[in-house]
N, C-alpha and C positions, 0 to 999 in steps of 0.2 A: 713540597718537599722543602724539608727544612735541612739545613747543610751551614757546615761550617767553613767548609773550603775557600778559603779568600781569595780563587787562582777566578774565583768565578764570580766575584759578589761587584755589581753592578754600580763603579761608586760614581758615573753620572747622573745616574736613576737616588742614587744615596740623596747628592746634591740637592738635587732639586726639591725633593721632597724639604730637607736640614732649613734652606737655608730661608724656608717658608715658616718652620716651626717653632714657634713660641717663643723656647728656649735657644737657638740660635739662629735667628733671622740675620739674613745675609752675612755666614757661612761664608768663607768661598769654597771652590769645590777643593784647591788643596787642604786646606786645616781641614774637610773631611774627611779625605782621601790617608792626612799625615795621622789625624786622633784614627782612622781604622789600623791601619797597618801597623801602630804599635800599643796595637790590646790588645785586650789577653783575651780575648777571644770573642771573633766577630765571626754572627748569626745571620743568614740570606734567609728568608722565601721564597720558594720560587713554585709558580706557577711554570711547568716545561721549563723554557731556555729563561719566558720573565720573570723582573723577580719585583715582591710584593708586599715585603719588610723588612725590616734589620736592625739586631739589638748589637750592639758592643756592650763588654764588660773591663774593667781594668784592677786586678786582682795580683797578691803577691800568694794568692795557690791555698794560702792556708788560713789565716783569716778576718782575712777583705776581699768582700768584690764590693765593687762599684756599678750599677747596672745604669746604663747611657743609650739614644739616642733611643729608644724602644721606639719605632712608626712603621706602622699600617696605610698602603696603600688605600687613604680613601675609599674609593669603589670597592677595597677590601673587606673594609671594616666591620663589627659587627657576626663573623662568621667562629671568632675565636684565637684565628691569626696569632693579634697577639700575647693573648694564656701564651701556644703552642709554644711562640720564641724563646714566651721567659721562663717554661718547662724546659724547653730542648736546656736552655742556658744552667738551673738550678738540678739535671738530673745528670747534667757533664760530669764526665768519669774528667775529669782532670779541677775537677769544682769539688768531688767529690769531700773533700777537709776545710771548706770553708767556713767557718761561722757563725760569721755576721753579714749583712748581702745589706744593702743600700741604693735606694733611689729612693729619685724627686719627682713632682707630680704633680700638677696644677690642679688638671679632671682629673687623672681615671682610677683615682680609687681605690673604687669597687674591684675596680680589674685586678689591685694589687692583691687586697685584702683578699681575693677568691683563695691565693696564692699562700694564703699565710703572713703574706705582711701587713704590718702595723704602726701606728704612728709611735714615734722617737718615745720611748718609754722615761725619759730624761734627759730636754733640749736643753734644759741649760745648761748643756756637759757641751755642748757641743758650739764652735764654734766655724766660723768664716771670711775670707781673703778674698777678693776679688782682686782684681791683678792686672795689669796694664791694659793693652786693650779692652778686656774687657769691663772697663769702669765704668 
């Protein structure tokens, strides 16, 4: 079951996943909870009461959405749960006006291509800033 009810979300389990993920190595439990609580949409995947995956995104609900922290428990991978989390977000009624969806991945390009994501058409236009503790 996919659900966007933050009251149900298992921050401890999510932290255990993300602290070992290549994009957030060593992230603290407090940082995980703060990031998820301040996000526009948080989605959990559940089997009964046990959380098996997560996704969060930030958005202005009109022009832009950035998908982050998509994670599926290693024991549950290969069953389409990651695509399900993404489909839930892409189809969410509060995000129907969003024109540009962005994400970054090191190893799941094919999963996202199946959802019609593609490489940046003009990557030379985009810039980034790594700030403070993340340097």
